[in-house]
C-alpha positions in Angstrom: -20.5 1.2 49.9 -17.8 3.1 47.7 -18.4 3.3 44.2 -15.6 2.3 42.0 -15.0 3.8 38.6 -13.5 2.0 36.2 -10.7 4.2 34.3 -9.1 3.4 31.2 -5.7 4.2 30.3 -6.3 6.0 26.7 -3.0 6.0 24.5 -2.5 9.8 23.6 -3.1 10.1 19.8 -2.0 13.2 18.1 -4.8 15.2 16.9 -3.7 15.2 13.5 -3.5 17.6 10.3 -6.5 19.2 9.1 -5.0 20.7 6.0 -4.4 19.2 2.5 -1.1 17.6 3.0 -2.6 14.3 4.3 -4.9 14.4 0.9 -2.0 14.6 -1.1 0.0 12.3 0.4 -2.7 9.6 0.5 -2.9 10.3 -3.3 0.8 10.0 -4.0 0.8 6.6 -2.0 -2.1 5.5 -4.3 -0.1 6.7 -7.3 3.2 4.8 -6.0 1.3 1.7 -5.4 -0.5 1.8 -8.8 3.1 2.3 -10.5 4.5 -0.6 -8.6 1.7 -3.0 -9.4 1.9 -2.0 -13.1 5.4 -3.0 -13.4 4.8 -6.2 -11.6 2.0 -6.7 -13.9 4.0 -5.6 -16.8 6.5 -8.1 -16.1 4.2 -11.0 -15.6 3.1 -10.4 -19.0 6.4 -10.4 -20.4 7.1 -13.7 -19.0 4.0 -15.3 -19.0 1.2 -16.8 -21.4 -1.4 -14.9 -19.7 -3.8 -13.3 -22.4 -3.7 -9.5 -23.0 -7.9 -9.4 -22.2 -7.0 -10.0 -18.5 -5.7 -6.4 -18.4 -9.3 -5.3 -17.6 -9.5 -7.2 -14.3 -6.1 -6.2 -13.5 -6.9 -2.6 -13.5 -9.9 -3.0 -11.2 -8.0 -4.7 -8.8 -4.9 -2.2 -8.9 -7.6 0.7 -8.6 -9.2 -1.2 -5.3 -5.7 -1.7 -3.7 -4.3 1.6 -4.3 -7.5 3.4 -3.3 -7.7 1.4 -0.1 -4.4 2.2 0.4 -4.4 5.9 -0.1 -7.7 6.2 2.0 -5.8 4.1 4.9 -2.6 6.6 4.7 -5.2 9.9 4.2 -7.0 8.9 7.4 -3.7 8.2 9.4 -2.8 11.7 8.8 -6.1 13.5 9.5 -7.4 11.3 12.4 -10.9 12.3 11.7 -13.7 11.2 9.3 -11.8 8.2 8.2 -14.4 7.3 5.4 -15.2 10.7 4.0 -11.4 11.6 3.7 -10.4 8.1 2.4 -13.4 8.8 0.0 -12.0 12.0 -1.0 -8.7 10.3 -1.9 -10.3 8.0 -3.8 -12.1 10.2 -5.9 -9.0 12.3 -6.6 -7.2 9.0 -7.5 -10.0 8.1 -9.9 -10.2 11.3 -11.7 -6.6 11.5 -12.1 -6.7 8.2 -13.8 -9.7 9.3 -15.9 -7.6 12.7 -16.8 -4.5 10.8 -17.8 -6.0 8.1 -19.3 -7.9 10.3 -21.5 -4.7 11.9 -22.5 -3.3 8.6 -23.6 -6.1 6.9 -25.4 -9.3 8.4 -27.0 -11.8 7.9 -24.1 -14.7 10.0 -22.8 -16.8 10.1 -19.9 -18.9 6.7 -19.3 -20.6 4.6 -17.5 -17.6 2.4 -16.5 -15.4 5.6 -15.6 -18.6 6.8 -13.3 -18.4 3.4 -11.9 -14.9 3.6 -11.2 -15.1 6.7 -9.2 -18.2 5.5 -7.1 -16.0 2.3 -6.4 -13.0 4.5 -5.7 -14.9 6.4 -3.3 -16.2 3.4 -1.5 -13.0 1.5 -1.3 -11.3 4.6 0.1 -13.8 5.2 2.5 -13.4 1.6 3.7 -9.9 2.1 4.0 -10.0 5.2 5.9 -12.5 3.6 8.3 -10.0 0.7 8.9 -7.6 3.2 9.6 -8.9 5.1 12.5 -10.5 1.7 14.0 -7.2 -0.1 14.3 
């Protein structure tokens, strides 16, 4: 009796880049998404009667959306270890927000900023994982 082997046709996927470029592209994507979301939010605040107290929730939502997108884009560029490459982009993004935020206001490193850095790592890692598994 002949044995039949199942052969799966695999799509050729490029190896990806191992340099810094995918991380910078993912970080740039995160920043661009954040700027677009902030522009939309400022327009919504200008034309509606939404309270300014909702800004904290919006910033948290923008952090989640931006880090997910940045982790996704970075992992698509590296094509390996999506959770760690996405997490690195998330942490870099959160640190940039912390640095620029402390330059604009009188803030310091707090428990909430550490929470944001951890959340950015997790959400960026999820974005990287989704990128490689889709």
